[in-house]
C-alpha positions in Angstrom: 0.0 0.0 0.0 1.3 3.4 -0.9 1.8 6.2 1.6 0.4 9.7 1.3 3.9 11.0 0.4 4.1 8.5 -2.5 0.8 9.8 -3.8 2.0 13.4 -3.4 5.0 12.6 -5.6 2.9 11.1 -8.4 3.7 13.0 -11.7 0.0 13.7 -12.4 -0.4 15.3 -8.9 3.0 17.1 -9.0 1.7 19.6 -11.5 -1.2 20.7 -9.3 -1.2 23.6 -6.7 -0.1 22.4 -3.3 -3.6 22.5 -1.7 -5.0 20.4 -4.6 -2.1 17.9 -4.4 -3.0 17.1 -0.8 -6.7 16.6 -1.6 -6.1 14.4 -4.6 -3.4 12.3 -2.8 -5.8 11.7 0.1 -8.6 10.8 -2.3 -6.4 8.3 -4.2 -5.2 6.8 -0.9 -8.8 6.2 0.3 -9.8 4.8 -3.1 -7.0 2.3 -3.0 -7.8 1.3 0.6 -11.5 0.8 0.0 -11.4 -0.9 -3.5 -13.6 -4.0 -3.6 -15.3 -3.2 -0.3 -19.1 -3.5 0.1 -21.0 -0.5 1.2 -21.2 -1.8 4.8 -17.4 -2.6 4.9 -16.7 0.9 3.5 -18.9 2.5 6.2 -17.1 0.6 8.9 -13.8 1.7 7.4 -14.7 5.3 7.5 -16.2 5.1 11.0 -13.0 3.4 12.3 -10.8 6.1 10.6 -13.0 8.9 12.1 -12.9 7.3 15.6 -9.1 7.1 15.3 -8.8 10.8 14.3 -11.1 12.0 17.1 -9.1 9.9 19.6 -5.8 11.2 18.3 -7.1 14.8 18.6 -8.5 14.2 22.1 -12.0 14.9 21.0 -15.1 13.1 22.3 -16.2 10.2 20.0 -18.8 11.2 17.5 -22.4 9.9 17.8 -23.6 8.2 14.7 -27.1 8.1 13.3 -28.5 4.6 12.6 -31.0 4.8 9.7 -31.7 1.0 9.7 -35.1 1.7 11.1 -36.4 2.8 7.7 -34.8 6.2 8.0 -36.7 7.3 11.1 -34.8 8.9 13.9 -35.6 7.9 17.4 -35.7 11.3 19.0 -36.3 9.9 22.5 -32.6 8.6 22.5 -31.0 12.0 21.9 -28.7 13.1 24.8 -30.4 16.5 25.2 
């Protein structure tokens, strides 16, 4: 698996402005890591990465919405 630095050095990305290089390199990295995953697997992947980022930044873990109940939110379970 390539690192973000390897994607940043890709000849196609090298010609872009710096702020676009970072965005495209990250996008390519995520695409390569999630290729062949089902929608459920990809959702788990993104949740895991988000949880890791929040933990690394010392932020409280995000609360996720579960739409498995036919898209209806259970407002009685909200923390406020």
